[in-house]
C-alpha positions as CSV (number, residue, x, y, z in Angstrom):
1,M,81.2,103.8,111.0
2,S,81.5,106.9,109.8
3,K,82.7,107.3,106.0
4,Q,85.7,109.2,107.2
5,A,86.8,106.1,109.5
6,A,86.3,103.9,106.5
7,E,88.2,105.9,104.2
8,H,90.9,105.4,106.8
9,H,90.5,102.2,107.1
10,H,91.0,101.5,103.6
11,K,94.1,103.7,103.2
12,A,95.6,101.8,105.8
13,A,94.8,98.4,104.7
14,E,96.4,99.8,101.4
15,H,99.4,100.8,103.1
16,H,99.8,97.8,104.8
17,E,99.6,95.6,101.1
18,H,101.9,98.3,99.9
19,A,104.5,97.2,102.5
20,A,103.8,94.1,102.7
21,R,105.1,94.1,98.8
22,H,108.4,95.8,99.5
23,H,109.0,93.5,102.1
24,R,108.7,90.5,99.9
25,E,110.9,92.5,97.1
26,A,113.7,92.9,99.8
27,A,113.5,89.4,101.1
28,T,113.4,88.3,97.1
29,H,117.0,91.0,96.7
30,H,118.5,89.9,100.2
31,E,118.6,86.2,98.8
32,S,119.9,87.3,95.3
33,G,122.7,89.3,96.9
34,D,121.6,92.7,96.0
35,H,121.5,94.0,99.4
36,E,121.5,97.6,99.0
37,L,117.9,97.2,96.6
38,A,116.8,95.1,99.6
39,A,117.5,97.9,101.7
40,H,115.8,100.3,99.9
41,H,112.5,98.0,99.8
42,A,112.9,97.6,103.1
43,H,113.1,101.2,103.9
44,T,109.9,101.8,101.6
45,A,108.0,99.3,103.7
46,Q,108.6,100.8,106.7
47,G,107.1,104.1,105.6
48,H,104.2,102.1,104.5
49,L,103.9,101.1,107.9
50,H,104.0,104.2,109.2
51,H,101.2,105.7,107.2
52,A,99.2,102.8,107.9
53,T,99.6,103.3,111.5
54,H,98.8,107.0,110.8
55,H,95.4,105.9,108.9
56,A,94.5,103.0,111.4
57,S,95.2,105.8,114.4
58,E,92.4,108.0,112.6
59,A,90.1,105.7,112.0
60,A,89.9,104.9,115.9
61,K,89.8,108.1,116.6
62,Q,87.1,108.8,114.2
63,H,85.0,106.1,115.7
64,V,85.4,107.3,119.4
65,E,84.2,110.6,118.1
66,H,81.5,108.8,116.4
67,H,80.1,106.9,119.0
68,G,80.6,109.6,121.9
69,Q,78.1,111.8,119.8
70,K,75.9,108.8,119.4
71,A,76.4,108.1,123.2
72,R,75.8,112.1,124.1
73,A,72.6,112.4,121.6
74,A,71.3,109.1,123.9
75,G,71.9,111.1,127.1
76,R,74.7,108.4,128.2
């Protein structure tokens, strides 16, 4: 795996972890009746999920490019 792909995987994981934390916060605030703060955390979680998806996509792209280069070098 290329260094760039690994970095994107790490970033994707970090954003997923942040999203999970915000979803837990949203649930807690929703249960306590603070729907405005719950909505804020839910919206923030969505932003993190968007970034996680971007980094996961970039990691996949790096894998394809890396393995494509290896296949071309091997004459496949």
